[in-house]
C-alpha positions in Angstrom: 184.4 78.8 -4.3 187.9 76.9 -5.4 187.2 74.4 -2.4 183.5 74.2 -3.3 184.3 73.0 -6.7 186.8 70.7 -5.5 184.0 69.2 -3.2 181.6 69.1 -6.0 184.2 66.8 -7.9 184.5 64.7 -5.1 181.1 64.0 -4.4 180.6 63.1 -8.6 183.6 60.1 -8.3 181.4 59.1 -5.2 178.1 59.4 -7.2 178.3 55.2 -8.6 178.9 54.0 -4.8 176.0 56.3 -3.6 173.9 55.2 -6.7 174.3 51.2 -5.7 174.0 52.1 -1.8 170.9 53.9 -2.2 169.4 53.5 -5.6 169.4 55.4 -8.7 165.9 57.2 -7.9 167.1 57.8 -4.2 170.6 59.3 -5.1 168.3 61.3 -8.0 166.0 63.3 -5.6 168.8 64.1 -3.2 170.8 65.4 -6.2 167.8 67.3 -7.6 167.2 69.0 -3.7 170.9 70.0 -4.0 170.5 71.7 -7.4 167.1 72.9 -6.4 168.8 74.6 -3.0 171.7 76.4 -5.7 168.9 77.4 -7.4 167.2 79.0 -4.5 170.8 80.3 -3.4 170.8 82.6 -6.9 168.7 85.2 -5.0 170.9 85.6 -2.3 173.1 88.8 -1.6 176.2 88.4 -3.0 175.3 84.9 -4.5 177.0 84.2 -8.4 175.0 82.6 -10.4 178.2 81.7 -13.0 179.6 79.9 -9.6 176.5 78.3 -9.0 176.2 77.3 -12.5 179.4 75.5 -12.4 178.5 73.5 -9.2 175.4 72.3 -10.9 177.2 71.2 -13.8 179.8 69.5 -11.9 176.6 67.4 -10.2 174.3 67.2 -12.5 175.7 68.0 -16.2 175.1 70.8 -18.2 171.5 70.6 -19.2 170.6 71.1 -15.4 173.9 73.9 -15.5 171.8 75.7 -18.4 168.2 75.3 -16.6 169.9 77.2 -13.5 171.1 80.3 -15.8 168.2 80.2 -17.7 165.3 80.7 -14.4 167.6 83.7 -13.6 
């Protein structure tokens, strides 16, 4: 999990460059697909909702993390 959080933080730092490169709406759509993937992973055997929420918070903010937890 620690390695995934480290990678998520690195991705977050690249957000501004990504927004400039592909445009805000495209970047937001890709981020939504990633977060939606975390939501689908909740049902996987061995999945830890708290870990998925942590990754979601790093990438998409606390509101998205709360939505992921509320959907569980």
